C-alpha positions as CSV (number, residue, x, y, z in Angstrom):
1,M,-151.1,89.3,101.0
2,K,-147.7,90.5,99.6
3,T,-145.3,92.2,102.0
4,M,-144.0,95.5,100.8
5,T,-140.2,95.7,100.5
6,A,-138.1,98.8,101.0
7,A,-137.6,99.0,97.3
8,D,-141.4,98.9,96.8
9,A,-141.8,101.7,99.3
10,V,-139.3,103.9,97.6
11,A,-140.9,103.2,94.2
12,N,-144.3,104.1,95.5
13,K,-143.3,107.2,97.4
14,P,-144.2,110.3,95.5
15,K,-141.3,112.5,94.4
16,I,-141.3,115.9,96.1
17,F,-140.2,118.7,93.9
18,K,-138.9,122.0,95.4
19,I,-140.1,124.8,93.1
20,I,-140.0,128.6,93.6
21,V,-143.3,130.6,93.2
22,N,-142.8,134.4,93.4
23,T,-139.5,133.9,95.4
24,R,-141.1,131.4,97.9
25,E,-140.0,127.8,98.0
26,V,-142.9,125.4,97.6
27,S,-143.0,121.6,97.8
28,W,-144.9,120.0,94.9
29,T,-145.7,116.3,94.5
30,E,-147.4,116.1,91.1
31,K,-145.5,115.5,87.8
32,K,-147.3,118.5,86.2
33,I,-148.6,121.8,87.4
34,S,-151.3,124.0,85.8
35,F,-151.6,127.7,85.3
36,E,-154.4,127.7,87.8
37,Q,-152.4,125.8,90.4
38,V,-149.4,128.1,90.1
39,V,-151.7,131.2,90.5
40,E,-153.3,129.6,93.6
41,L,-149.8,129.0,95.1
42,A,-148.8,132.6,94.4
43,F,-152.1,134.2,95.7
44,P,-154.0,131.6,97.8
45,G,-157.7,132.0,97.8
46,Q,-157.7,135.3,95.9
47,P,-159.8,136.0,92.8
48,Y,-157.9,136.8,89.6
49,D,-158.5,137.6,86.0
50,P,-157.0,134.7,84.0
51,A,-156.8,136.8,80.8
52,G,-154.6,139.4,82.5
53,T,-152.6,137.2,84.8
54,L,-149.1,136.4,83.5
55,V,-147.3,133.2,84.6
56,E,-143.7,132.8,83.4
57,Y,-141.3,130.0,84.3
58,S,-137.7,129.2,84.0
59,R,-135.3,126.3,84.8
60,G,-137.8,123.8,83.4
61,H,-137.5,121.4,80.5
62,G,-136.4,123.3,77.5
63,P,-136.4,127.1,77.0
64,D,-138.2,129.5,79.4
65,H,-141.9,129.9,78.7
66,S,-145.1,131.5,79.6
67,L,-147.9,129.3,81.0
68,R,-151.4,130.1,79.7
69,P,-154.8,129.5,81.3
70,G,-156.0,125.9,81.0
71,K,-152.4,124.7,80.2
72,N,-149.9,122.8,82.3
73,V,-146.2,122.1,82.3
74,E,-144.0,119.2,83.5
75,V,-142.4,120.0,86.8
76,K,-138.7,119.9,87.3
77,E,-136.7,120.3,90.5
78,G,-135.8,123.9,91.1
79,M,-138.2,125.4,88.6
80,V,-139.0,129.1,89.1
81,F,-142.4,130.6,88.5
82,D,-143.1,134.3,88.4
83,V,-146.8,135.3,88.7
84,E,-148.0,138.8,87.9
85,P,-151.7,139.6,88.5
86,A,-153.7,141.6,86.1
87,N,-153.5,145.3,86.6
88,R,-156.6,146.6,88.3
89,S,-158.0,150.0,87.5
């Protein structure tokens, strides 16, 4: 059995990204985040209409963008996500 060194522990420790979702700081450990995950962070457990929900992000890799249903984006420290639910009539 191999003994884990301090360097191994650091290498195996997941990176924790601090991101902002609708003005709230959130800790995220995955390298990517999906449209659905961002919406769940913004409105936990609430139903939503994917076609009418708008997710925009800034401070990511490259220019600011919109995130669409079924898509994901690579996470970067300090990314900002703005989630607007569909207008309900």
